[in-house]
N, CA, C and O atoms as CSV, one atom per row, in Angstrom:
chain,resi,resn,atom,element,x,y,z
A,1,MET,N,N,7.524,12.940,14.747
A,1,MET,CA,C,6.442,11.999,14.494
A,1,MET,C,C,6.995,10.581,14.581
A,1,MET,O,O,8.074,10.289,14.065
A,2,ASP,N,N,6.260,9.729,15.223
A,2,ASP,CA,C,6.681,8.338,15.404
A,2,ASP,C,C,5.809,7.439,14.517
A,2,ASP,O,O,4.891,6.779,15.006
A,3,CYS,N,N,6.097,7.418,13.228
A,3,CYS,CA,C,5.301,6.672,12.261
A,3,CYS,C,C,6.176,5.604,11.611
A,3,CYS,O,O,7.201,5.912,11.001
A,4,LEU,N,N,5.761,4.354,11.748
A,4,LEU,CA,C,6.501,3.228,11.179
A,4,LEU,C,C,6.743,3.419,9.682
A,4,LEU,O,O,7.870,3.259,9.214
A,5,PHE,N,N,5.699,3.758,8.932
A,5,PHE,CA,C,5.853,3.855,7.481
A,5,PHE,C,C,6.670,5.069,7.064
A,5,PHE,O,O,7.332,5.033,6.027
A,6,CYS,N,N,6.637,6.147,7.850
A,6,CYS,CA,C,7.526,7.281,7.558
A,6,CYS,C,C,8.978,6.845,7.726
A,6,CYS,O,O,9.844,7.249,6.950
A,7,GLY,N,N,9.245,6.016,8.744
A,7,GLY,CA,C,10.595,5.481,8.954
A,7,GLY,C,C,11.040,4.588,7.816
A,7,GLY,O,O,12.202,4.626,7.411
A,8,ILE,N,N,10.123,3.781,7.295
A,8,ILE,CA,C,10.444,2.930,6.152
A,8,ILE,C,C,10.698,3.787,4.915
A,8,ILE,O,O,11.660,3.555,4.183
A,9,ALA,N,N,9.834,4.781,4.680
A,9,ALA,CA,C,9.995,5.658,3.512
A,9,ALA,C,C,11.310,6.423,3.568
A,9,ALA,O,O,11.926,6.678,2.533
A,10,ALA,N,N,11.742,6.792,4.773
A,10,ALA,CA,C,12.994,7.532,4.935
A,10,ALA,C,C,14.218,6.637,4.835
A,10,ALA,O,O,15.341,7.135,4.748
A,11,GLY,N,N,14.018,5.316,4.846
A,11,GLY,CA,C,15.135,4.381,4.794
A,11,GLY,C,C,15.729,4.067,6.145
A,11,GLY,O,O,16.748,3.382,6.233
A,12,ASP,N,N,15.101,4.563,7.210
A,12,ASP,CA,C,15.589,4.300,8.564
A,12,ASP,C,C,15.212,2.910,9.056
A,12,ASP,O,O,15.872,2.363,9.940
A,13,ILE,N,N,14.160,2.340,8.493
A,13,ILE,CA,C,13.693,0.997,8.835
A,13,ILE,C,C,13.754,0.174,7.554
A,13,ILE,O,O,13.222,0.601,6.529
A,14,PRO,N,N,14.389,-0.992,7.586
A,14,PRO,CA,C,14.537,-1.773,6.349
A,14,PRO,C,C,13.206,-2.329,5.844
A,14,PRO,O,O,12.277,-2.587,6.611
A,15,SER,N,N,13.155,-2.500,4.537
A,15,SER,CA,C,12.000,-3.127,3.892
A,15,SER,C,C,12.488,-3.826,2.640
A,15,SER,O,O,13.598,-3.582,2.166
A,16,THR,N,N,11.649,-4.691,2.114
A,16,THR,CA,C,11.948,-5.354,0.847
A,16,THR,C,C,11.214,-4.582,-0.244
A,16,THR,O,O,10.030,-4.806,-0.493
A,17,LYS,N,N,11.929,-3.682,-0.880
A,17,LYS,CA,C,11.330,-2.787,-1.867
A,17,LYS,C,C,10.940,-3.541,-3.139
A,17,LYS,O,O,11.654,-4.419,-3.622
A,18,VAL,N,N,9.784,-3.158,-3.650
A,18,VAL,CA,C,9.296,-3.651,-4.931
A,18,VAL,C,C,9.368,-2.539,-5.971
A,18,VAL,O,O,9.668,-2.787,-7.138
A,19,TYR,N,N,9.090,-1.309,-5.536
A,19,TYR,CA,C,9.119,-0.154,-6.431
A,19,TYR,C,C,9.319,1.101,-5.581
A,19,TYR,O,O,8.853,1.173,-4.444
A,20,GLU,N,N,10.017,2.088,-6.149
A,20,GLU,CA,C,10.173,3.366,-5.469
A,20,GLU,C,C,10.377,4.459,-6.496
A,20,GLU,O,O,11.065,4.266,-7.499
A,21,ASP,N,N,9.774,5.612,-6.238
A,21,ASP,CA,C,10.063,6.821,-6.994
A,21,ASP,C,C,10.023,7.990,-6.018
A,21,ASP,O,O,10.021,7.780,-4.805
A,22,GLU,N,N,9.993,9.205,-6.524
A,22,GLU,CA,C,10.084,10.369,-5.641
A,22,GLU,C,C,8.850,10.553,-4.757
A,22,GLU,O,O,8.929,11.227,-3.730
A,23,LEU,N,N,7.707,9.963,-5.138
A,23,LEU,CA,C,6.457,10.165,-4.400
A,23,LEU,C,C,6.008,8.989,-3.550
A,23,LEU,O,O,5.368,9.172,-2.515
A,24,ILE,N,N,6.344,7.771,-3.992
A,24,ILE,CA,C,5.785,6.583,-3.336
A,24,ILE,C,C,6.844,5.503,-3.126
A,24,ILE,O,O,7.915,5.510,-3.733
A,25,LEU,N,N,6.492,4.582,-2.240
A,25,LEU,CA,C,7.319,3.403,-1.995
A,25,LEU,C,C,6.394,2.197,-1.931
A,25,LEU,O,O,5.343,2.244,-1.291
A,26,ALA,N,N,6.785,1.122,-2.593
A,26,ALA,CA,C,6.058,-0.142,-2.528
A,26,ALA,C,C,7.012,-1.193,-1.986
A,26,ALA,O,O,8.142,-1.322,-2.458
A,27,PHE,N,N,6.549,-1.947,-0.983
A,27,PHE,CA,C,7.396,-2.955,-0.351
A,27,PHE,C,C,6.547,-4.142,0.083
A,27,PHE,O,O,5.332,-4.031,0.248
A,28,ARG,N,N,7.210,-5.275,0.263
A,28,ARG,CA,C,6.507,-6.508,0.633
A,28,ARG,C,C,6.032,-6.445,2.076
A,28,ARG,O,O,6.745,-5.970,2.960
A,29,ASP,N,N,4.817,-6.933,2.299
A,29,ASP,CA,C,4.252,-7.010,3.645
A,29,ASP,C,C,5.022,-8.058,4.444
A,29,ASP,O,O,5.388,-9.100,3.901
A,30,ILE,N,N,5.271,-7.791,5.733
A,30,ILE,CA,C,6.034,-8.748,6.543
A,30,ILE,C,C,5.192,-9.947,6.972
A,30,ILE,O,O,5.739,-10.944,7.445
A,31,ALA,N,N,3.870,-9.866,6.816
A,31,ALA,CA,C,2.982,-10.987,7.123
A,31,ALA,C,C,2.032,-11.177,5.940
A,31,ALA,O,O,0.844,-10.875,6.044
A,32,PRO,N,N,2.555,-11.679,4.811
A,32,PRO,CA,C,1.748,-11.734,3.588
A,32,PRO,C,C,0.525,-12.636,3.709
A,32,PRO,O,O,0.562,-13.696,4.333
A,33,GLU,N,N,-0.552,-12.180,3.092
A,33,GLU,CA,C,-1.806,-12.936,3.067
A,33,GLU,C,C,-2.074,-13.527,1.680
A,33,GLU,O,O,-3.105,-14.159,1.455
A,34,ALA,N,N,-1.142,-13.316,0.762
A,34,ALA,CA,C,-1.219,-13.875,-0.592
A,34,ALA,C,C,0.211,-13.927,-1.114
A,34,ALA,O,O,1.088,-13.251,-0.576
A,35,PRO,N,N,0.461,-14.724,-2.161
A,35,PRO,CA,C,1.821,-14.770,-2.716
A,35,PRO,C,C,2.359,-13.385,-3.086
A,35,PRO,O,O,3.543,-13.105,-2.897
A,36,CYS,N,N,1.494,-12.528,-3.608
A,36,CYS,CA,C,1.848,-11.126,-3.831
A,36,CYS,C,C,1.097,-10.317,-2.785
A,36,CYS,O,O,-0.128,-10.212,-2.837
A,37,HIS,N,N,1.825,-9.750,-1.840
A,37,HIS,CA,C,1.219,-8.846,-0.847
A,37,HIS,C,C,2.176,-7.688,-0.667
A,37,HIS,O,O,3.126,-7.745,0.113
A,38,VAL,N,N,1.895,-6.636,-1.414
A,38,VAL,CA,C,2.754,-5.455,-1.445
A,38,VAL,C,C,1.989,-4.291,-0.828
A,38,VAL,O,O,0.805,-4.097,-1.104
A,39,LEU,N,N,2.675,-3.521,0.006
A,39,LEU,CA,C,2.114,-2.291,0.552
A,39,LEU,C,C,2.638,-1.124,-0.263
A,39,LEU,O,O,3.828,-1.059,-0.571
A,40,VAL,N,N,1.755,-0.207,-0.611
A,40,VAL,CA,C,2.143,0.981,-1.360
A,40,VAL,C,C,1.777,2.193,-0.510
A,40,VAL,O,O,0.627,2.365,-0.107
A,41,ILE,N,N,2.790,3.039,-0.244
A,41,ILE,CA,C,2.580,4.195,0.619
A,41,ILE,C,C,3.052,5.468,-0.077
A,41,ILE,O,O,3.999,5.442,-0.863
A,42,PRO,N,N,2.379,6.586,0.220
A,42,PRO,CA,C,2.975,7.858,-0.175
A,42,PRO,C,C,4.141,8.137,0.760
A,42,PRO,O,O,4.073,7.809,1.945
A,43,LYS,N,N,5.205,8.735,0.250
A,43,LYS,CA,C,6.343,9.065,1.112
A,43,LYS,C,C,5.988,10.194,2.078
A,43,LYS,O,O,6.471,10.212,3.210
A,44,ALA,N,N,5.153,11.130,1.645
A,44,ALA,CA,C,4.672,12.185,2.540
A,44,ALA,C,C,3.601,11.588,3.449
A,44,ALA,O,O,2.774,10.793,3.001
A,45,HIS,N,N,3.618,11.963,4.698
A,45,HIS,CA,C,2.660,11.398,5.659
A,45,HIS,C,C,1.247,11.893,5.382
A,45,HIS,O,O,0.971,13.092,5.397
A,46,ILE,N,N,0.364,10.939,5.131
A,46,ILE,CA,C,-1.081,11.147,5.085
A,46,ILE,C,C,-1.630,10.093,6.029
A,46,ILE,O,O,-1.360,8.907,5.838
A,47,GLY,N,N,-2.389,10.483,7.038
A,47,GLY,CA,C,-2.792,9.558,8.084
A,47,GLY,C,C,-3.692,8.421,7.631
A,47,GLY,O,O,-3.534,7.290,8.089
A,48,SER,N,N,-4.624,8.699,6.746
A,48,SER,CA,C,-5.563,7.675,6.275
A,48,SER,C,C,-6.319,8.229,5.078
A,48,SER,O,O,-6.076,9.357,4.650
A,49,ALA,N,N,-7.229,7.439,4.543
A,49,ALA,CA,C,-8.063,7.903,3.439
A,49,ALA,C,C,-8.892,9.108,3.854
A,49,ALA,O,O,-9.270,9.918,3.007
A,50,ASP,N,N,-9.182,9.240,5.149
A,50,ASP,CA,C,-9.928,10.398,5.647
A,50,ASP,C,C,-9.156,11.704,5.475
A,50,ASP,O,O,-9.751,12.780,5.518
A,51,GLU,N,N,-7.852,11.624,5.281
A,51,GLU,CA,C,-7.026,12.826,5.176
A,51,GLU,C,C,-6.619,13.161,3.744
A,51,GLU,O,O,-5.759,14.015,3.530
A,52,ILE,N,N,-7.228,12.497,2.763
A,52,ILE,CA,C,-6.961,12.834,1.366
A,52,ILE,C,C,-7.686,14.142,1.045
A,52,ILE,O,O,-8.879,14.290,1.309
A,53,THR,N,N,-6.941,15.077,0.475
A,53,THR,CA,C,-7.474,16.410,0.169
A,53,THR,C,C,-7.131,16.765,-1.279
A,53,THR,O,O,-6.366,16.054,-1.930
A,54,PRO,N,N,-7.698,17.868,-1.783
A,54,PRO,CA,C,-7.298,18.313,-3.120
A,54,PRO,C,C,-5.795,18.600,-3.215
A,54,PRO,O,O,-5.204,18.475,-4.287
A,55,GLU,N,N,-5.185,18.982,-2.100
A,55,GLU,CA,C,-3.758,19.298,-2.102
A,55,GLU,C,C,-2.864,18.062,-2.168
A,55,GLU,O,O,-1.740,18.156,-2.660
A,56,ASN,N,N,-3.330,16.897,-1.685
A,56,ASN,CA,C,-2.475,15.703,-1.672
A,56,ASN,C,C,-3.025,14.547,-2.505
A,56,ASN,O,O,-2.411,13.481,-2.553
A,57,SER,N,N,-4.153,14.735,-3.153
A,57,SER,CA,C,-4.779,13.613,-3.865
A,57,SER,C,C,-4.009,13.154,-5.100
A,57,SER,O,O,-4.222,12.037,-5.572
A,58,ALA,N,N,-3.129,13.980,-5.627
A,58,ALA,CA,C,-2.363,13.573,-6.811
A,58,ALA,C,C,-1.490,12.355,-6.520
A,58,ALA,O,O,-1.262,11.532,-7.407
A,59,VAL,N,N,-1.002,12.233,-5.290
A,59,VAL,CA,C,-0.178,11.067,-4.960
A,59,VAL,C,C,-1.023,9.785,-4.969
A,59,VAL,O,O,-0.516,8.716,-5.309
A,60,VAL,N,N,-2.288,9.885,-4.603
A,60,VAL,CA,C,-3.172,8.718,-4.651
A,60,VAL,C,C,-3.420,8.326,-6.110
A,60,VAL,O,O,-3.411,7.141,-6.443
A,61,ALA,N,N,-3.639,9.301,-6.967
A,61,ALA,CA,C,-3.787,9.021,-8.401
A,61,ALA,C,C,-2.524,8.361,-8.941
A,61,ALA,O,O,-2.595,7.426,-9.738
A,62,HIS,N,N,-1.384,8.848,-8.508
A,62,HIS,CA,C,-0.094,8.284,-8.930
A,62,HIS,C,C,0.007,6.811,-8.515
A,62,HIS,O,O,0.456,5.970,-9.293
A,63,ILE,N,N,-0.407,6.515,-7.302
A,63,ILE,CA,C,-0.385,5.124,-6.828
A,63,ILE,C,C,-1.246,4.242,-7.730
A,63,ILE,O,O,-0.818,3.159,-8.129
A,64,PHE,N,N,-2.440,4.694,-8.049
A,64,PHE,CA,C,-3.335,3.880,-8.872
A,64,PHE,C,C,-2.859,3.797,-10.318
A,64,PHE,O,O,-3.098,2.788,-10.982
A,65,GLU,N,N,-2.202,4.819,-10.814
A,65,GLU,CA,C,-1.623,4.741,-12.155
A,65,GLU,C,C,-0.526,3.683,-12.228
A,65,GLU,O,O,-0.364,3.022,-13.253
A,66,LEU,N,N,0.228,3.525,-11.137
A,66,LEU,CA,C,1.329,2.558,-11.109
A,66,LEU,C,C,0.930,1.184,-10.571
A,66,LEU,O,O,1.730,0.250,-10.616
A,67,ALA,N,N,-0.278,1.053,-10.070
A,67,ALA,CA,C,-0.708,-0.219,-9.464
A,67,ALA,C,C,-0.505,-1.428,-10.381
A,67,ALA,O,O,-0.019,-2.452,-9.900
A,68,PRO,N,N,-0.844,-1.372,-11.659
A,68,PRO,CA,C,-0.615,-2.547,-12.506
A,68,PRO,C,C,0.865,-2.944,-12.574
A,68,PRO,O,O,1.194,-4.129,-12.509
A,69,LYS,N,N,1.740,-1.967,-12.702
A,69,LYS,CA,C,3.178,-2.248,-12.755
A,69,LYS,C,C,3.662,-2.827,-11.436
A,69,LYS,O,O,4.405,-3.809,-11.425
A,70,ILE,N,N,3.249,-2.227,-10.320
A,70,ILE,CA,C,3.670,-2.711,-9.000
A,70,ILE,C,C,3.138,-4.118,-8.754
A,70,ILE,O,O,3.849,-4.963,-8.212
A,71,ALA,N,N,1.900,-4.373,-9.147
A,71,ALA,CA,C,1.328,-5.720,-8.984
A,71,ALA,C,C,2.152,-6.756,-9.753
A,71,ALA,O,O,2.465,-7.821,-9.222
A,72,ARG,N,N,2.500,-6.444,-10.997
A,72,ARG,CA,C,3.323,-7.375,-11.790
A,72,ARG,C,C,4.692,-7.575,-11.154
A,72,ARG,O,O,5.183,-8.701,-11.069
A,73,LEU,N,N,5.314,-6.476,-10.703
A,73,LEU,CA,C,6.621,-6.599,-10.050
A,73,LEU,C,C,6.534,-7.440,-8.774
A,73,LEU,O,O,7.486,-8.127,-8.404
A,74,GLY,N,N,5.381,-7.376,-8.111
A,74,GLY,CA,C,5.186,-8.146,-6.880
A,74,GLY,C,C,4.815,-9.588,-7.109
A,74,GLY,O,O,4.846,-10.385,-6.171
A,75,GLY,N,N,4.462,-9.953,-8.340
A,75,GLY,CA,C,4.145,-11.340,-8.659
A,75,GLY,C,C,2.688,-11.614,-8.975
A,75,GLY,O,O,2.289,-12.775,-9.062
A,76,ALA,N,N,1.891,-10.583,-9.149
A,76,ALA,CA,C,0.479,-10.769,-9.505
A,76,ALA,C,C,0.338,-10.575,-11.011
A,76,ALA,O,O,0.184,-9.453,-11.492
A,77,ASP,N,N,0.393,-11.666,-11.736
A,77,ASP,CA,C,0.365,-11.605,-13.201
A,77,ASP,C,C,-1.023,-11.828,-13.794
A,77,ASP,O,O,-1.227,-11.622,-14.990
A,78,ASN,N,N,-1.980,-12.250,-12.963
A,78,ASN,CA,C,-3.282,-12.621,-13.502
A,78,ASN,C,C,-4.411,-11.924,-12.741
A,78,ASN,O,O,-5.494,-12.488,-12.582
A,79,GLY,N,N,-4.164,-10.729,-12.282
A,79,GLY,CA,C,-5.169,-9.977,-11.536
A,79,GLY,C,C,-4.736,-9.748,-10.099
A,79,GLY,O,O,-3.844,-10.421,-9.584
A,80,TYR,N,N,-5.380,-8.792,-9.471
A,80,TYR,CA,C,-5.009,-8.414,-8.106
A,80,TYR,C,C,-6.158,-7.649,-7.463
A,80,TYR,O,O,-7.116,-7.258,-8.130
A,81,ARG,N,N,-6.046,-7.447,-6.183
A,81,ARG,CA,C,-7.013,-6.675,-5.403
A,81,ARG,C,C,-6.252,-5.548,-4.718
A,81,ARG,O,O,-5.115,-5.741,-4.285
A,82,ILE,N,N,-6.867,-4.372,-4.617
A,82,ILE,CA,C,-6.298,-3.246,-3.879
A,82,ILE,C,C,-7.223,-2.951,-2.705
A,82,ILE,O,O,-8.431,-2.791,-2.879
A,83,VAL,N,N,-6.640,-2.878,-1.500
A,83,VAL,CA,C,-7.422,-2.653,-0.285
A,83,VAL,C,C,-6.740,-1.579,0.548
A,83,VAL,O,O,-5.513,-1.540,0.640
A,84,THR,N,N,-7.539,-0.707,1.153
A,84,THR,CA,C,-7.023,0.193,2.177
A,84,THR,C,C,-7.959,0.139,3.368
A,84,THR,O,O,-9.177,0.068,3.206
A,85,ASN,N,N,-7.402,0.171,4.542
A,85,ASN,CA,C,-8.185,0.181,5.773
A,85,ASN,C,C,-8.165,1.599,6.323
A,85,ASN,O,O,-7.171,2.311,6.184
A,86,CYS,N,N,-9.267,2.008,6.950
A,86,CYS,CA,C,-9.367,3.378,7.436
A,86,CYS,C,C,-10.008,3.393,8.818
A,86,CYS,O,O,-11.155,2.981,8.989
A,87,GLY,N,N,-9.256,3.869,9.791
A,87,GLY,CA,C,-9.792,4.060,11.136
A,87,GLY,C,C,-9.900,2.788,11.955
A,87,GLY,O,O,-9.578,1.691,11.497
A,88,GLU,N,N,-10.357,2.969,13.159
A,88,GLU,CA,C,-10.462,1.888,14.145
A,88,GLU,C,C,-11.337,0.736,13.645
A,88,GLU,O,O,-10.895,-0.412,13.625
A,89,ASP,N,N,-12.572,1.034,13.242
A,89,ASP,CA,C,-13.473,-0.023,12.786
A,89,ASP,C,C,-13.020,-0.641,11.469
A,89,ASP,O,O,-13.393,-1.773,11.161
A,90,GLY,N,N,-12.232,0.074,10.699
A,90,GLY,CA,C,-11.690,-0.456,9.448
A,90,GLY,C,C,-10.414,-1.246,9.648
A,90,GLY,O,O,-9.822,-1.731,8.685
A,91,CYS,N,N,-9.977,-1.381,10.924
A,91,CYS,CA,C,-8.785,-2.155,11.300
A,91,CYS,C,C,-7.509,-1.583,10.692
A,91,CYS,O,O,-6.640,-2.338,10.257
A,92,GLN,N,N,-7.386,-0.252,10.658
A,92,GLN,CA,C,-6.151,0.362,10.176
A,92,GLN,C,C,-5.099,0.219,11.271
A,92,GLN,O,O,-5.218,0.824,12.337
A,93,SER,N,N,-4.074,-0.579,11.006
A,93,SER,CA,C,-3.068,-0.878,12.029
A,93,SER,C,C,-1.933,0.136,12.059
A,93,SER,O,O,-1.343,0.358,13.116
A,94,VAL,N,N,-1.614,0.753,10.934
A,94,VAL,CA,C,-0.576,1.787,10.876
A,94,VAL,C,C,-1.263,3.059,10.386
A,94,VAL,O,O,-1.892,3.065,9.328
A,95,LYS,N,N,-1.142,4.109,11.145
A,95,LYS,CA,C,-1.839,5.368,10.851
A,95,LYS,C,C,-1.076,6.196,9.809
A,95,LYS,O,O,-0.722,7.351,10.044
A,96,HIS,N,N,-0.836,5.576,8.665
A,96,HIS,CA,C,-0.220,6.200,7.489
A,96,HIS,C,C,-0.935,5.553,6.304
A,96,HIS,O,O,-0.960,4.328,6.183
A,97,LEU,N,N,-1.505,6.361,5.448
A,97,LEU,CA,C,-2.243,5.840,4.305
A,97,LEU,C,C,-1.418,4.785,3.577
A,97,LEU,O,O,-0.263,5.026,3.225
A,98,HIS,N,N,-2.011,3.618,3.355
A,98,HIS,CA,C,-1.322,2.581,2.604
A,98,HIS,C,C,-2.350,1.704,1.897
A,98,HIS,O,O,-3.479,1.528,2.354
A,99,PHE,N,N,-1.917,1.172,0.785
A,99,PHE,CA,C,-2.755,0.305,-0.030
A,99,PHE,C,C,-2.095,-1.062,-0.100
A,99,PHE,O,O,-0.898,-1.171,-0.365
A,100,HIS,N,N,-2.882,-2.101,0.140
A,100,HIS,CA,C,-2.419,-3.480,0.002
A,100,HIS,C,C,-2.731,-3.914,-1.428
A,100,HIS,O,O,-3.874,-3.809,-1.873
A,101,ILE,N,N,-1.734,-4.393,-2.140
A,101,ILE,CA,C,-1.954,-5.035,-3.435
A,101,ILE,C,C,-1.774,-6.524,-3.198
A,101,ILE,O,O,-0.694,-6.981,-2.823
A,102,LEU,N,N,-2.844,-7.273,-3.422
A,102,LEU,CA,C,-2.867,-8.712,-3.149
A,102,LEU,C,C,-3.141,-9.472,-4.436
A,102,LEU,O,O,-4.014,-9.087,-5.213
A,103,GLY,N,N,-2.407,-10.539,-4.662
A,103,GLY,CA,C,-2.613,-11.361,-5.847
A,103,GLY,C,C,-1.653,-12.521,-5.864
A,103,GLY,O,O,-1.133,-12.934,-4.827
A,104,GLY,N,N,-1.424,-13.042,-7.043
A,104,GLY,CA,C,-0.525,-14.192,-7.178
A,104,GLY,C,C,-1.227,-15.523,-7.015
A,104,GLY,O,O,-0.601,-16.578,-7.115
A,105,LYS,N,N,-2.536,-15.478,-6.763
A,105,LYS,CA,C,-3.366,-16.684,-6.677
A,105,LYS,C,C,-4.817,-16.235,-6.801
A,105,LYS,O,O,-5.106,-15.039,-6.752
A,106,LYS,N,N,-5.716,-17.177,-6.958
A,106,LYS,CA,C,-7.145,-16.855,-6.991
A,106,LYS,C,C,-7.555,-16.428,-5.584
A,106,LYS,O,O,-7.435,-17.205,-4.636
A,107,LEU,N,N,-8.035,-15.202,-5.451
A,107,LEU,CA,C,-8.439,-14.668,-4.153
A,107,LEU,C,C,-9.891,-15.044,-3.864
A,107,LEU,O,O,-10.668,-15.270,-4.791
A,108,PRO,N,N,-10.260,-15.112,-2.594
A,108,PRO,CA,C,-11.660,-15.401,-2.272
A,108,PRO,C,C,-12.590,-14.366,-2.894
A,108,PRO,O,O,-12.270,-13.178,-2.932
A,109,GLU,N,N,-13.729,-14.816,-3.377
A,109,GLU,CA,C,-14.660,-13.905,-4.021
A,109,GLU,C,C,-15.235,-12.901,-3.034
A,109,GLU,O,O,-15.372,-11.718,-3.347
A,110,HIS,N,N,-15.567,-13.372,-1.855
A,110,HIS,CA,C,-16.187,-12.509,-0.843
A,110,HIS,C,C,-15.172,-12.116,0.213
A,110,HIS,O,O,-14.500,-12.972,0.790
A,111,ILE,N,N,-15.062,-10.820,0.464
A,111,ILE,CA,C,-14.157,-10.372,1.510
A,111,ILE,C,C,-14.923,-9.741,2.669
A,111,ILE,O,O,-14.324,-9.374,3.680
A,112,VAL,N,N,-16.232,-9.613,2.532
A,112,VAL,CA,C,-17.074,-9.104,3.616
A,112,VAL,C,C,-18.228,-10.058,3.821
A,112,VAL,O,O,-18.650,-10.758,2.900
A,113,SER,N,N,-18.730,-10.075,5.038
A,113,SER,CA,C,-19.898,-10.948,5.298
A,113,SER,C,C,-21.077,-10.137,5.722
A,113,SER,O,O,-22.145,-10.690,5.983
């Protein structure tokens, strides 16, 4: 499989780690859109939110349980936003489930028009 995020999770591609455990990896986005812009990925390959199943959903729960800690470690001390993109129309650029944690400043109120 030729997946960028699988390579990062395996340690074959460098990243600036914010948090890591046996199930997930959180690292800084290379093109940040906020002072805190951390990507959180499951280490096991899940293609997108469309591929979350009863068999793999525990890792998504784990990500959300740790989101406050990861946000603080990334520099979001006064609130944050969690975003995931899914599929072509959702502008998913890497076909590996990932969540953007954005914060560190007042974010725009509206993200859709």
